[in-house]
mmCIF file as Biopython writes it, N, C-alpha, C and O atoms, coordinates in Angstrom:
data_model
#
loop_
_atom_site.group_PDB
_atom_site.id
_atom_site.type_symbol
_atom_site.label_atom_id
_atom_site.label_alt_id
_atom_site.label_comp_id
_atom_site.label_asym_id
_atom_site.label_entity_id
_atom_site.label_seq_id
_atom_site.pdbx_PDB_ins_code
_atom_site.Cartn_x
_atom_site.Cartn_y
_atom_site.Cartn_z
_atom_site.occupancy
_atom_site.B_iso_or_equiv
_atom_site.auth_seq_id
_atom_site.auth_asym_id
_atom_site.pdbx_PDB_model_num
ATOM 1   N N  . LEU A ? 1  ? 170.787 100.433 155.085 1.0 0.0 1  A 1 
ATOM 2   C CA . LEU A ? 1  ? 170.160 99.140  155.064 1.0 0.0 1  A 1 
ATOM 3   C C  . LEU A ? 1  ? 170.359 98.162  154.034 1.0 0.0 1  A 1 
ATOM 4   O O  . LEU A ? 1  ? 169.846 97.043  154.038 1.0 0.0 1  A 1 
ATOM 5   N N  . LEU A ? 2  ? 171.198 98.668  153.060 1.0 0.0 2  A 1 
ATOM 6   C CA . LEU A ? 2  ? 171.484 97.704  151.992 1.0 0.0 2  A 1 
ATOM 7   C C  . LEU A ? 2  ? 172.938 97.458  151.920 1.0 0.0 2  A 1 
ATOM 8   O O  . LEU A ? 2  ? 173.469 97.154  150.852 1.0 0.0 2  A 1 
ATOM 9   N N  . LYS A ? 3  ? 173.624 97.583  153.065 1.0 0.0 3  A 1 
ATOM 10  C CA . LYS A ? 3  ? 174.996 97.103  153.336 1.0 0.0 3  A 1 
ATOM 11  C C  . LYS A ? 3  ? 175.041 95.577  153.403 1.0 0.0 3  A 1 
ATOM 12  O O  . LYS A ? 3  ? 174.183 94.915  153.987 1.0 0.0 3  A 1 
ATOM 13  N N  . LYS A ? 4  ? 176.095 95.064  152.770 1.0 0.0 4  A 1 
ATOM 14  C CA . LYS A ? 4  ? 176.140 93.557  152.973 1.0 0.0 4  A 1 
ATOM 15  C C  . LYS A ? 4  ? 176.585 93.162  154.334 1.0 0.0 4  A 1 
ATOM 16  O O  . LYS A ? 4  ? 176.129 92.133  154.834 1.0 0.0 4  A 1 
ATOM 17  N N  . ASN A ? 5  ? 177.323 93.799  154.884 1.0 0.0 5  A 1 
ATOM 18  C CA . ASN A ? 5  ? 177.906 93.604  156.296 1.0 0.0 5  A 1 
ATOM 19  C C  . ASN A ? 5  ? 176.831 94.087  157.258 1.0 0.0 5  A 1 
ATOM 20  O O  . ASN A ? 5  ? 176.725 95.307  157.378 1.0 0.0 5  A 1 
ATOM 21  N N  . PRO A ? 6  ? 175.980 93.264  157.993 1.0 0.0 6  A 1 
ATOM 22  C CA . PRO A ? 6  ? 174.824 93.574  158.984 1.0 0.0 6  A 1 
ATOM 23  C C  . PRO A ? 6  ? 175.369 94.657  159.909 1.0 0.0 6  A 1 
ATOM 24  O O  . PRO A ? 6  ? 174.617 95.596  160.170 1.0 0.0 6  A 1 
ATOM 25  N N  . ALA A ? 7  ? 176.699 94.628  160.480 1.0 0.0 7  A 1 
ATOM 26  C CA . ALA A ? 7  ? 177.246 95.652  161.499 1.0 0.0 7  A 1 
ATOM 27  C C  . ALA A ? 7  ? 177.331 96.992  160.884 1.0 0.0 7  A 1 
ATOM 28  O O  . ALA A ? 7  ? 177.412 97.979  161.615 1.0 0.0 7  A 1 
ATOM 29  N N  . GLN A ? 8  ? 177.319 97.109  159.549 1.0 0.0 8  A 1 
ATOM 30  C CA . GLN A ? 8  ? 177.427 98.401  158.876 1.0 0.0 8  A 1 
ATOM 31  C C  . GLN A ? 8  ? 176.193 99.035  158.505 1.0 0.0 8  A 1 
ATOM 32  O O  . GLN A ? 8  ? 176.156 100.130 157.943 1.0 0.0 8  A 1 
ATOM 33  N N  . ARG A ? 9  ? 175.158 98.340  158.822 1.0 0.0 9  A 1 
ATOM 34  C CA . ARG A ? 9  ? 173.760 98.767  158.540 1.0 0.0 9  A 1 
ATOM 35  C C  . ARG A ? 9  ? 173.295 99.952  159.390 1.0 0.0 9  A 1 
ATOM 36  O O  . ARG A ? 9  ? 173.777 100.105 160.512 1.0 0.0 9  A 1 
ATOM 37  N N  . ILE A ? 10 ? 172.433 100.745 158.934 1.0 0.0 10 A 1 
ATOM 38  C CA . ILE A ? 10 ? 171.810 101.820 159.983 1.0 0.0 10 A 1 
ATOM 39  C C  . ILE A ? 10 ? 170.943 101.092 160.764 1.0 0.0 10 A 1 
ATOM 40  O O  . ILE A ? 10 ? 170.209 100.265 160.223 1.0 0.0 10 A 1 
ATOM 41  N N  . GLY A ? 11 ? 170.909 101.297 162.127 1.0 0.0 11 A 1 
ATOM 42  C CA . GLY A ? 11 ? 169.972 100.500 163.183 1.0 0.0 11 A 1 
ATOM 43  C C  . GLY A ? 11 ? 170.600 99.441  163.807 1.0 0.0 11 A 1 
ATOM 44  O O  . GLY A ? 11 ? 170.064 98.883  164.764 1.0 0.0 11 A 1 
ATOM 45  N N  . SER A ? 12 ? 171.801 99.060  163.325 1.0 0.0 12 A 1 
ATOM 46  C CA . SER A ? 12 ? 172.445 97.751  163.956 1.0 0.0 12 A 1 
ATOM 47  C C  . SER A ? 12 ? 173.296 98.183  165.041 1.0 0.0 12 A 1 
ATOM 48  O O  . SER A ? 12 ? 173.798 97.278  165.707 1.0 0.0 12 A 1 
ATOM 49  N N  . GLY A ? 13 ? 173.598 99.527  165.397 1.0 0.0 13 A 1 
ATOM 50  C CA . GLY A ? 13 ? 174.538 99.755  166.475 1.0 0.0 13 A 1 
ATOM 51  C C  . GLY A ? 13 ? 173.779 100.011 167.640 1.0 0.0 13 A 1 
ATOM 52  O O  . GLY A ? 13 ? 172.620 99.631  167.809 1.0 0.0 13 A 1 
ATOM 53  N N  . LYS A ? 14 ? 174.507 100.711 168.496 1.0 0.0 14 A 1 
ATOM 54  C CA . LYS A ? 14 ? 173.986 100.921 169.870 1.0 0.0 14 A 1 
ATOM 55  C C  . LYS A ? 14 ? 172.674 101.784 169.853 1.0 0.0 14 A 1 
ATOM 56  O O  . LYS A ? 14 ? 171.824 101.605 170.725 1.0 0.0 14 A 1 
ATOM 57  N N  . GLY A ? 15 ? 172.503 102.745 168.837 1.0 0.0 15 A 1 
ATOM 58  C CA . GLY A ? 15 ? 171.252 103.387 168.771 1.0 0.0 15 A 1 
ATOM 59  C C  . GLY A ? 15 ? 170.166 102.496 168.197 1.0 0.0 15 A 1 
ATOM 60  O O  . GLY A ? 15 ? 169.023 102.941 168.295 1.0 0.0 15 A 1 
ATOM 61  N N  . ASP A ? 16 ? 170.294 101.539 167.726 1.0 0.0 16 A 1 
ATOM 62  C CA . ASP A ? 16 ? 169.222 100.564 167.161 1.0 0.0 16 A 1 
ATOM 63  C C  . ASP A ? 16 ? 168.197 101.349 166.353 1.0 0.0 16 A 1 
ATOM 64  O O  . ASP A ? 16 ? 168.605 102.113 165.478 1.0 0.0 16 A 1 
ATOM 65  N N  . ALA A ? 17 ? 166.888 101.211 166.587 1.0 0.0 17 A 1 
ATOM 66  C CA . ALA A ? 17 ? 165.835 101.717 165.835 1.0 0.0 17 A 1 
ATOM 67  C C  . ALA A ? 17 ? 165.923 103.233 165.809 1.0 0.0 17 A 1 
ATOM 68  O O  . ALA A ? 17 ? 165.472 103.825 164.828 1.0 0.0 17 A 1 
ATOM 69  N N  . ALA A ? 18 ? 166.493 103.932 166.854 1.0 0.0 18 A 1 
ATOM 70  C CA . ALA A ? 18 ? 166.428 105.340 167.039 1.0 0.0 18 A 1 
ATOM 71  C C  . ALA A ? 18 ? 167.222 105.911 165.841 1.0 0.0 18 A 1 
ATOM 72  O O  . ALA A ? 18 ? 166.885 106.969 165.309 1.0 0.0 18 A 1 
ATOM 73  N N  . ASP A ? 19 ? 168.139 105.284 165.485 1.0 0.0 19 A 1 
ATOM 74  C CA . ASP A ? 19 ? 169.134 105.752 164.356 1.0 0.0 19 A 1 
ATOM 75  C C  . ASP A ? 19 ? 168.311 105.860 163.170 1.0 0.0 19 A 1 
ATOM 76  O O  . ASP A ? 19 ? 168.451 106.854 162.457 1.0 0.0 19 A 1 
ATOM 77  N N  . ILE A ? 20 ? 167.442 104.933 162.858 1.0 0.0 20 A 1 
ATOM 78  C CA . ILE A ? 20 ? 166.618 104.846 161.557 1.0 0.0 20 A 1 
ATOM 79  C C  . ILE A ? 20 ? 165.672 105.941 161.760 1.0 0.0 20 A 1 
ATOM 80  O O  . ILE A ? 20 ? 165.516 106.739 160.836 1.0 0.0 20 A 1 
ATOM 81  N N  . GLN A ? 21 ? 164.964 106.096 162.948 1.0 0.0 21 A 1 
ATOM 82  C CA . GLN A ? 21 ? 163.863 106.980 163.182 1.0 0.0 21 A 1 
ATOM 83  C C  . GLN A ? 21 ? 164.464 108.357 162.871 1.0 0.0 21 A 1 
ATOM 84  O O  . GLN A ? 21 ? 163.872 109.083 162.073 1.0 0.0 21 A 1 
ATOM 85  N N  . TYR A ? 22 ? 165.493 108.722 163.397 1.0 0.0 22 A 1 
ATOM 86  C CA . TYR A ? 22 ? 166.281 110.065 163.325 1.0 0.0 22 A 1 
ATOM 87  C C  . TYR A ? 22 ? 166.575 110.212 161.816 1.0 0.0 22 A 1 
ATOM 88  O O  . TYR A ? 22 ? 166.269 111.273 161.271 1.0 0.0 22 A 1 
ATOM 89  N N  . ASP A ? 23 ? 167.097 109.304 161.166 1.0 0.0 23 A 1 
ATOM 90  C CA . ASP A ? 23 ? 167.486 109.359 159.757 1.0 0.0 23 A 1 
ATOM 91  C C  . ASP A ? 23 ? 166.347 109.814 158.925 1.0 0.0 23 A 1 
ATOM 92  O O  . ASP A ? 23 ? 166.488 110.719 158.102 1.0 0.0 23 A 1 
ATOM 93  N N  . VAL A ? 24 ? 165.071 109.124 159.150 1.0 0.0 24 A 1 
ATOM 94  C CA . VAL A ? 24 ? 163.855 109.363 158.419 1.0 0.0 24 A 1 
ATOM 95  C C  . VAL A ? 24 ? 163.294 110.708 158.674 1.0 0.0 24 A 1 
ATOM 96  O O  . VAL A ? 24 ? 162.829 111.419 157.783 1.0 0.0 24 A 1 
ATOM 97  N N  . LEU A ? 25 ? 163.360 111.053 160.020 1.0 0.0 25 A 1 
ATOM 98  C CA . LEU A ? 25 ? 162.913 112.558 160.283 1.0 0.0 25 A 1 
ATOM 99  C C  . LEU A ? 25 ? 163.692 113.662 159.601 1.0 0.0 25 A 1 
ATOM 100 O O  . LEU A ? 25 ? 163.176 114.691 159.163 1.0 0.0 25 A 1 
ATOM 101 N N  . VAL A ? 26 ? 164.941 113.368 159.549 1.0 0.0 26 A 1 
ATOM 102 C CA . VAL A ? 26 ? 165.834 114.445 158.999 1.0 0.0 26 A 1 
ATOM 103 C C  . VAL A ? 26 ? 165.525 114.493 157.316 1.0 0.0 26 A 1 
ATOM 104 O O  . VAL A ? 26 ? 165.481 115.534 156.660 1.0 0.0 26 A 1 
ATOM 105 N N  . PHE A ? 27 ? 165.363 113.393 156.886 1.0 0.0 27 A 1 
ATOM 106 C CA . PHE A ? 27 ? 165.165 113.138 155.453 1.0 0.0 27 A 1 
ATOM 107 C C  . PHE A ? 27 ? 163.780 113.766 155.136 1.0 0.0 27 A 1 
ATOM 108 O O  . PHE A ? 27 ? 163.708 114.417 154.094 1.0 0.0 27 A 1 
ATOM 109 N N  . LEU A ? 28 ? 162.698 113.649 155.893 1.0 0.0 28 A 1 
ATOM 110 C CA . LEU A ? 28 ? 161.366 114.145 155.743 1.0 0.0 28 A 1 
ATOM 111 C C  . LEU A ? 28 ? 161.208 115.544 155.967 1.0 0.0 28 A 1 
ATOM 112 O O  . LEU A ? 28 ? 160.128 116.010 155.604 1.0 0.0 28 A 1 
ATOM 113 N N  . GLN A ? 29 ? 162.093 116.374 156.518 1.0 0.0 29 A 1 
ATOM 114 C CA . GLN A ? 29 ? 162.019 117.699 156.933 1.0 0.0 29 A 1 
ATOM 115 C C  . GLN A ? 29 ? 161.615 118.573 155.689 1.0 0.0 29 A 1 
ATOM 116 O O  . GLN A ? 29 ? 162.082 118.223 154.605 1.0 0.0 29 A 1 
ATOM 117 N N  . LYS A ? 30 ? 160.897 119.538 155.730 1.0 0.0 30 A 1 
ATOM 118 C CA . LYS A ? 30 ? 160.638 120.359 154.486 1.0 0.0 30 A 1 
ATOM 119 C C  . LYS A ? 30 ? 160.564 121.776 155.116 1.0 0.0 30 A 1 
ATOM 120 O O  . LYS A ? 30 ? 160.172 121.983 156.265 1.0 0.0 30 A 1 
ATOM 121 N N  . HIS A ? 31 ? 160.982 122.738 154.240 1.0 0.0 31 A 1 
ATOM 122 C CA . HIS A ? 31 ? 161.257 124.067 154.589 1.0 0.0 31 A 1 
ATOM 123 C C  . HIS A ? 31 ? 160.045 125.021 154.337 1.0 0.0 31 A 1 
ATOM 124 O O  . HIS A ? 31 ? 160.043 126.171 154.778 1.0 0.0 31 A 1 
ATOM 125 N N  . SER A ? 32 ? 159.061 124.521 153.643 1.0 0.0 32 A 1 
ATOM 126 C CA . SER A ? 32 ? 157.740 125.232 153.364 1.0 0.0 32 A 1 
ATOM 127 C C  . SER A ? 32 ? 156.773 124.349 152.653 1.0 0.0 32 A 1 
ATOM 128 O O  . SER A ? 32 ? 157.140 123.288 152.149 1.0 0.0 32 A 1 
ATOM 129 N N  . GLU A ? 33 ? 155.517 124.782 152.605 1.0 0.0 33 A 1 
ATOM 130 C CA . GLU A ? 33 ? 154.545 123.945 152.025 1.0 0.0 33 A 1 
ATOM 131 C C  . GLU A ? 33 ? 154.803 123.623 150.571 1.0 0.0 33 A 1 
ATOM 132 O O  . GLU A ? 33 ? 154.349 122.601 150.057 1.0 0.0 33 A 1 
ATOM 133 N N  . GLU A ? 34 ? 155.489 124.448 149.954 1.0 0.0 34 A 1 
ATOM 134 C CA . GLU A ? 34 ? 155.932 124.345 148.576 1.0 0.0 34 A 1 
ATOM 135 C C  . GLU A ? 34 ? 157.326 123.557 148.197 1.0 0.0 34 A 1 
ATOM 136 O O  . GLU A ? 34 ? 157.727 123.404 147.044 1.0 0.0 34 A 1 
ATOM 137 N N  . ASP A ? 35 ? 157.927 123.131 149.271 1.0 0.0 35 A 1 
ATOM 138 C CA . ASP A ? 35 ? 159.155 122.429 149.221 1.0 0.0 35 A 1 
ATOM 139 C C  . ASP A ? 35 ? 159.172 121.255 148.454 1.0 0.0 35 A 1 
ATOM 140 O O  . ASP A ? 35 ? 158.554 120.264 148.844 1.0 0.0 35 A 1 
ATOM 141 N N  . THR A ? 36 ? 159.868 121.255 147.310 1.0 0.0 36 A 1 
ATOM 142 C CA . THR A ? 36 ? 159.886 119.988 146.445 1.0 0.0 36 A 1 
ATOM 143 C C  . THR A ? 36 ? 161.317 119.382 146.493 1.0 0.0 36 A 1 
ATOM 144 O O  . THR A ? 36 ? 161.643 118.570 145.627 1.0 0.0 36 A 1 
ATOM 145 N N  . SER A ? 37 ? 162.162 119.739 147.449 1.0 0.0 37 A 1 
ATOM 146 C CA . SER A ? 37 ? 163.554 119.323 147.369 1.0 0.0 37 A 1 
ATOM 147 C C  . SER A ? 37 ? 163.650 117.849 147.451 1.0 0.0 37 A 1 
ATOM 148 O O  . SER A ? 37 ? 164.717 117.401 147.031 1.0 0.0 37 A 1 
ATOM 149 N N  . GLN A ? 38 ? 162.783 116.980 147.896 1.0 0.0 38 A 1 
ATOM 150 C CA . GLN A ? 38 ? 162.808 115.636 148.065 1.0 0.0 38 A 1 
ATOM 151 C C  . GLN A ? 38 ? 162.366 114.880 146.693 1.0 0.0 38 A 1 
ATOM 152 O O  . GLN A ? 38 ? 162.473 113.657 146.605 1.0 0.0 38 A 1 
ATOM 153 N N  . PHE A ? 39 ? 161.872 115.664 145.644 1.0 0.0 39 A 1 
ATOM 154 C CA . PHE A ? 39 ? 161.450 114.929 144.465 1.0 0.0 39 A 1 
ATOM 155 C C  . PHE A ? 39 ? 162.521 115.192 143.392 1.0 0.0 39 A 1 
ATOM 156 O O  . PHE A ? 39 ? 163.243 116.184 143.488 1.0 0.0 39 A 1 
ATOM 157 N N  . ASP A ? 40 ? 162.629 114.402 142.462 1.0 0.0 40 A 1 
ATOM 158 C CA . ASP A ? 40 ? 163.489 114.281 141.418 1.0 0.0 40 A 1 
ATOM 159 C C  . ASP A ? 40 ? 163.176 115.441 140.394 1.0 0.0 40 A 1 
ATOM 160 O O  . ASP A ? 40 ? 162.045 115.465 139.909 1.0 0.0 40 A 1 
ATOM 161 N N  . THR A ? 41 ? 164.080 116.390 140.035 1.0 0.0 41 A 1 
ATOM 162 C CA . THR A ? 41 ? 163.935 117.519 139.065 1.0 0.0 41 A 1 
ATOM 163 C C  . THR A ? 41 ? 163.227 117.217 137.806 1.0 0.0 41 A 1 
ATOM 164 O O  . THR A ? 41 ? 162.563 118.058 137.200 1.0 0.0 41 A 1 
ATOM 165 N N  . ARG A ? 42 ? 163.402 115.883 137.393 1.0 0.0 42 A 1 
ATOM 166 C CA . ARG A ? 42 ? 162.871 115.577 136.105 1.0 0.0 42 A 1 
ATOM 167 C C  . ARG A ? 42 ? 161.196 115.744 136.232 1.0 0.0 42 A 1 
ATOM 168 O O  . ARG A ? 42 ? 160.501 115.999 135.249 1.0 0.0 42 A 1 
ATOM 169 N N  . PHE A ? 43 ? 160.691 115.576 137.495 1.0 0.0 43 A 1 
ATOM 170 C CA . PHE A ? 43 ? 159.380 115.731 137.377 1.0 0.0 43 A 1 
ATOM 171 C C  . PHE A ? 43 ? 158.875 117.228 138.051 1.0 0.0 43 A 1 
ATOM 172 O O  . PHE A ? 43 ? 157.740 117.652 137.833 1.0 0.0 43 A 1 
ATOM 173 N N  . THR A ? 44 ? 159.760 117.894 138.809 1.0 0.0 44 A 1 
ATOM 174 C CA . THR A ? 44 ? 159.230 119.119 139.461 1.0 0.0 44 A 1 
ATOM 175 C C  . THR A ? 44 ? 159.439 120.206 138.270 1.0 0.0 44 A 1 
ATOM 176 O O  . THR A ? 44 ? 158.702 121.191 138.320 1.0 0.0 44 A 1 
ATOM 177 N N  . ARG A ? 45 ? 160.343 120.122 137.239 1.0 0.0 45 A 1 
ATOM 178 C CA . ARG A ? 45 ? 160.513 121.085 136.375 1.0 0.0 45 A 1 
ATOM 179 C C  . ARG A ? 45 ? 159.383 121.114 135.313 1.0 0.0 45 A 1 
ATOM 180 O O  . ARG A ? 45 ? 159.286 122.073 134.546 1.0 0.0 45 A 1 
ATOM 181 N N  . GLN A ? 46 ? 158.545 120.082 135.269 1.0 0.0 46 A 1 
ATOM 182 C CA . GLN A ? 46 ? 157.469 119.906 134.307 1.0 0.0 46 A 1 
ATOM 183 C C  . GLN A ? 46 ? 156.347 120.881 134.708 1.0 0.0 46 A 1 
ATOM 184 O O  . GLN A ? 46 ? 156.087 121.162 135.878 1.0 0.0 46 A 1 
ATOM 185 N N  . THR A ? 47 ? 155.751 121.338 133.705 1.0 0.0 47 A 1 
ATOM 186 C CA . THR A ? 47 ? 154.446 122.102 133.886 1.0 0.0 47 A 1 
ATOM 187 C C  . THR A ? 47 ? 153.258 121.088 134.235 1.0 0.0 47 A 1 
ATOM 188 O O  . THR A ? 47 ? 152.957 120.112 133.548 1.0 0.0 47 A 1 
ATOM 189 N N  . PRO A ? 48 ? 152.599 121.510 135.489 1.0 0.0 48 A 1 
ATOM 190 C CA . PRO A ? 48 ? 151.576 120.702 135.826 1.0 0.0 48 A 1 
ATOM 191 C C  . PRO A ? 48 ? 150.473 120.642 135.106 1.0 0.0 48 A 1 
ATOM 192 O O  . PRO A ? 48 ? 150.070 121.721 134.670 1.0 0.0 48 A 1 
ATOM 193 N N  . VAL A ? 49 ? 149.704 119.433 134.784 1.0 0.0 49 A 1 
ATOM 194 C CA . VAL A ? 49 ? 148.558 119.426 133.752 1.0 0.0 49 A 1 
ATOM 195 C C  . VAL A ? 49 ? 147.579 118.593 134.544 1.0 0.0 49 A 1 
ATOM 196 O O  . VAL A ? 49 ? 147.919 117.556 135.114 1.0 0.0 49 A 1 
ATOM 197 N N  . ASP A ? 50 ? 146.338 119.085 134.562 1.0 0.0 50 A 1 
ATOM 198 C CA . ASP A ? 50 ? 145.267 118.370 135.327 1.0 0.0 50 A 1 
ATOM 199 C C  . ASP A ? 50 ? 144.851 117.172 134.370 1.0 0.0 50 A 1 
ATOM 200 O O  . ASP A ? 50 ? 144.752 117.337 133.154 1.0 0.0 50 A 1 
ATOM 201 N N  . SER A ? 51 ? 144.651 116.145 134.900 1.0 0.0 51 A 1 
ATOM 202 C CA . SER A ? 51 ? 144.190 114.791 134.135 1.0 0.0 51 A 1 
ATOM 203 C C  . SER A ? 51 ? 142.622 114.990 134.060 1.0 0.0 51 A 1 
ATOM 204 O O  . SER A ? 51 ? 141.931 115.169 135.063 1.0 0.0 51 A 1 
ATOM 205 N N  . PRO A ? 52 ? 142.116 114.939 132.728 1.0 0.0 52 A 1 
ATOM 206 C CA . PRO A ? 52 ? 140.610 114.837 132.740 1.0 0.0 52 A 1 
ATOM 207 C C  . PRO A ? 52 ? 139.988 113.695 133.162 1.0 0.0 52 A 1 
ATOM 208 O O  . PRO A ? 52 ? 140.490 112.631 132.800 1.0 0.0 52 A 1 
ATOM 209 N N  . ASP A ? 53 ? 138.982 113.674 133.863 1.0 0.0 53 A 1 
ATOM 210 C CA . ASP A ? 53 ? 138.153 112.319 134.290 1.0 0.0 53 A 1 
ATOM 211 C C  . ASP A ? 53 ? 137.014 112.355 133.603 1.0 0.0 53 A 1 
ATOM 212 O O  . ASP A ? 53 ? 136.005 112.976 133.939 1.0 0.0 53 A 1 
ATOM 213 N N  . ASP A ? 54 ? 137.172 111.609 132.508 1.0 0.0 54 A 1 
ATOM 214 C CA . ASP A ? 54 ? 136.118 111.228 131.486 1.0 0.0 54 A 1 
ATOM 215 C C  . ASP A ? 54 ? 135.414 109.759 131.722 1.0 0.0 54 A 1 
ATOM 216 O O  . ASP A ? 54 ? 134.657 109.240 130.901 1.0 0.0 54 A 1 
ATOM 217 N N  . THR A ? 55 ? 135.789 109.178 132.980 1.0 0.0 55 A 1 
ATOM 218 C CA . THR A ? 55 ? 135.349 107.821 133.106 1.0 0.0 55 A 1 
ATOM 219 C C  . THR A ? 55 ? 134.050 107.768 133.868 1.0 0.0 55 A 1 
ATOM 220 O O  . THR A ? 55 ? 133.708 108.691 134.607 1.0 0.0 55 A 1 
ATOM 221 N N  . THR A ? 56 ? 133.321 106.672 133.681 1.0 0.0 56 A 1 
ATOM 222 C CA . THR A ? 56 ? 132.046 106.643 134.544 1.0 0.0 56 A 1 
ATOM 223 C C  . THR A ? 56 ? 132.057 105.171 135.090 1.0 0.0 56 A 1 
ATOM 224 O O  . THR A ? 56 ? 132.555 104.245 134.450 1.0 0.0 56 A 1 
ATOM 225 N N  . LEU A ? 57 ? 131.596 105.057 136.058 1.0 0.0 57 A 1 
ATOM 226 C CA . LEU A ? 57 ? 131.399 103.719 136.624 1.0 0.0 57 A 1 
ATOM 227 C C  . LEU A ? 57 ? 130.348 102.900 136.215 1.0 0.0 57 A 1 
ATOM 228 O O  . LEU A ? 57 ? 129.225 103.395 136.119 1.0 0.0 57 A 1 
ATOM 229 N N  . SER A ? 58 ? 130.557 101.594 135.931 1.0 0.0 58 A 1 
ATOM 230 C CA . SER A ? 58 ? 129.638 100.544 135.576 1.0 0.0 58 A 1 
ATOM 231 C C  . SER A ? 58 ? 128.441 100.617 136.518 1.0 0.0 58 A 1 
ATOM 232 O O  . SER A ? 58 ? 128.480 101.279 137.555 1.0 0.0 58 A 1 
ATOM 233 N N  . HIS A ? 59 ? 127.421 99.947  136.142 1.0 0.0 59 A 1 
ATOM 234 C CA . HIS A ? 59 ? 126.186 99.841  136.891 1.0 0.0 59 A 1 
ATOM 235 C C  . HIS A ? 59 ? 126.510 98.971  138.270 1.0 0.0 59 A 1 
ATOM 236 O O  . HIS A ? 59 ? 126.095 99.327  139.373 1.0 0.0 59 A 1 
ATOM 237 N N  . SER A ? 60 ? 127.180 97.975  138.084 1.0 0.0 60 A 1 
ATOM 238 C CA . SER A ? 60 ? 127.585 97.020  139.235 1.0 0.0 60 A 1 
ATOM 239 C C  . SER A ? 60 ? 128.528 97.956  140.308 1.0 0.0 60 A 1 
ATOM 240 O O  . SER A ? 60 ? 128.364 97.864  141.525 1.0 0.0 60 A 1 
ATOM 241 N N  . ALA A ? 61 ? 129.379 98.727  139.791 1.0 0.0 61 A 1 
ATOM 242 C CA . ALA A ? 61 ? 130.347 99.431  140.544 1.0 0.0 61 A 1 
ATOM 243 C C  . ALA A ? 61 ? 129.540 100.568 141.354 1.0 0.0 61 A 1 
ATOM 244 O O  . ALA A ? 61 ? 129.794 100.855 142.524 1.0 0.0 61 A 1 
ATOM 245 N N  . GLU A ? 62 ? 128.525 101.181 140.570 1.0 0.0 62 A 1 
ATOM 246 C CA . GLU A ? 62 ? 127.672 102.110 141.290 1.0 0.0 62 A 1 
ATOM 247 C C  . GLU A ? 62 ? 126.883 101.458 142.351 1.0 0.0 62 A 1 
ATOM 248 O O  . GLU A ? 62 ? 126.719 102.063 143.410 1.0 0.0 62 A 1 
ATOM 249 N N  . LEU A ? 63 ? 126.373 100.273 142.175 1.0 0.0 63 A 1 
ATOM 250 C CA . LEU A ? 63 ? 125.675 99.473  143.184 1.0 0.0 63 A 1 
ATOM 251 C C  . LEU A ? 63 ? 126.576 99.106  144.498 1.0 0.0 63 A 1 
ATOM 252 O O  . LEU A ? 63 ? 126.176 99.196  145.659 1.0 0.0 63 A 1 
ATOM 253 N N  . ALA A ? 64 ? 127.655 98.746  144.153 1.0 0.0 64 A 1 
ATOM 254 C CA . ALA A ? 64 ? 128.724 98.307  145.156 1.0 0.0 64 A 1 
ATOM 255 C C  . ALA A ? 64 ? 129.054 99.550  146.016 1.0 0.0 64 A 1 
ATOM 256 O O  . ALA A ? 64 ? 129.295 99.398  147.214 1.0 0.0 64 A 1 
ATOM 257 N N  . PHE A ? 65 ? 129.072 100.766 145.449 1.0 0.0 65 A 1 
ATOM 258 C CA . PHE A ? 65 ? 129.504 101.954 146.076 1.0 0.0 65 A 1 
ATOM 259 C C  . PHE A ? 65 ? 128.358 102.427 146.915 1.0 0.0 65 A 1 
ATOM 260 O O  . PHE A ? 65 ? 128.600 102.993 147.981 1.0 0.0 65 A 1 
ATOM 261 N N  . ALA A ? 66 ? 127.144 102.240 146.516 1.0 0.0 66 A 1 
ATOM 262 C CA . ALA A ? 66 ? 125.818 102.698 147.192 1.0 0.0 66 A 1 
ATOM 263 C C  . ALA A ? 66 ? 125.628 101.731 148.526 1.0 0.0 66 A 1 
ATOM 264 O O  . ALA A ? 66 ? 125.310 102.121 149.649 1.0 0.0 66 A 1 
ATOM 265 N N  . VAL A ? 67 ? 125.896 100.410 148.123 1.0 0.0 67 A 1 
ATOM 266 C CA . VAL A ? 67 ? 125.963 99.405  149.455 1.0 0.0 67 A 1 
ATOM 267 C C  . VAL A ? 67 ? 126.934 99.865  150.387 1.0 0.0 67 A 1 
ATOM 268 O O  . VAL A ? 67 ? 126.598 100.094 151.549 1.0 0.0 67 A 1 
ATOM 269 N N  . SER A ? 68 ? 128.046 100.016 150.016 1.0 0.0 68 A 1 
ATOM 270 C CA . SER A ? 68 ? 129.065 100.408 150.949 1.0 0.0 68 A 1 
ATOM 271 C C  . SER A ? 68 ? 128.853 101.861 151.682 1.0 0.0 68 A 1 
ATOM 272 O O  . SER A ? 68 ? 129.248 102.009 152.839 1.0 0.0 68 A 1 
ATOM 273 N N  . LEU A ? 69 ? 128.257 102.857 151.014 1.0 0.0 69 A 1 
ATOM 274 C CA . LEU A ? 69 ? 127.747 103.946 151.830 1.0 0.0 69 A 1 
ATOM 275 C C  . LEU A ? 69 ? 126.800 103.654 152.720 1.0 0.0 69 A 1 
ATOM 276 O O  . LEU A ? 69 ? 126.865 104.182 153.830 1.0 0.0 69 A 1 
ATOM 277 N N  . PHE A ? 70 ? 125.727 102.746 152.400 1.0 0.0 70 A 1 
ATOM 278 C CA . PHE A ? 70 ? 124.616 102.373 153.268 1.0 0.0 70 A 1 
ATOM 279 C C  . PHE A ? 70 ? 125.257 101.638 154.629 1.0 0.0 70 A 1 
ATOM 280 O O  . PHE A ? 70 ? 124.963 101.987 155.772 1.0 0.0 70 A 1 
ATOM 281 N N  . LEU A ? 71 ? 126.045 100.723 154.349 1.0 0.0 71 A 1 
ATOM 282 C CA . LEU A ? 71 ? 126.745 99.919  155.370 1.0 0.0 71 A 1 
ATOM 283 C C  . LEU A ? 71 ? 127.547 100.970 156.288 1.0 0.0 71 A 1 
ATOM 284 O O  . LEU A ? 71 ? 127.565 100.858 157.514 1.0 0.0 71 A 1 
ATOM 285 N N  . SER A ? 72 ? 128.124 101.870 155.684 1.0 0.0 72 A 1 
ATOM 286 C CA . SER A ? 72 ? 129.079 102.792 156.565 1.0 0.0 72 A 1 
ATOM 287 C C  . SER A ? 72 ? 128.281 103.557 157.528 1.0 0.0 72 A 1 
ATOM 288 O O  . SER A ? 72 ? 128.741 104.062 158.552 1.0 0.0 72 A 1 
ATOM 289 N N  . LYS A ? 73 ? 127.080 103.614 157.149 1.0 0.0 73 A 1 
ATOM 290 C CA . LYS A ? 73 ? 126.058 104.544 158.023 1.0 0.0 73 A 1 
ATOM 291 C C  . LYS A ? 73 ? 125.161 103.640 159.143 1.0 0.0 73 A 1 
ATOM 292 O O  . LYS A ? 73 ? 124.460 104.155 160.015 1.0 0.0 73 A 1 
ATOM 293 N N  . VAL A ? 74 ? 125.298 102.472 158.977 1.0 0.0 74 A 1 
ATOM 294 C CA . VAL A ? 74 ? 124.582 101.524 159.855 1.0 0.0 74 A 1 
ATOM 295 C C  . VAL A ? 74 ? 125.392 101.377 161.150 1.0 0.0 74 A 1 
ATOM 296 O O  . VAL A ? 74 ? 124.993 100.633 162.046 1.0 0.0 74 A 1 
#
């Protein structure tokens, strides 16, 4: 898609959008639920750490959340 000449861009040939769809499907295939091959190893080799959640909502945010819950049930 980043080719300067439009005729050389994926999806510009006879296959049109099907070329792009096939390319994306091949790229997104994973071998298992733990497959991280599509991620940069700078991130996958790090030890995972849970982020603490010590935030609290303001009173106005709590009210907005309560209103949205109420409206979603109406």
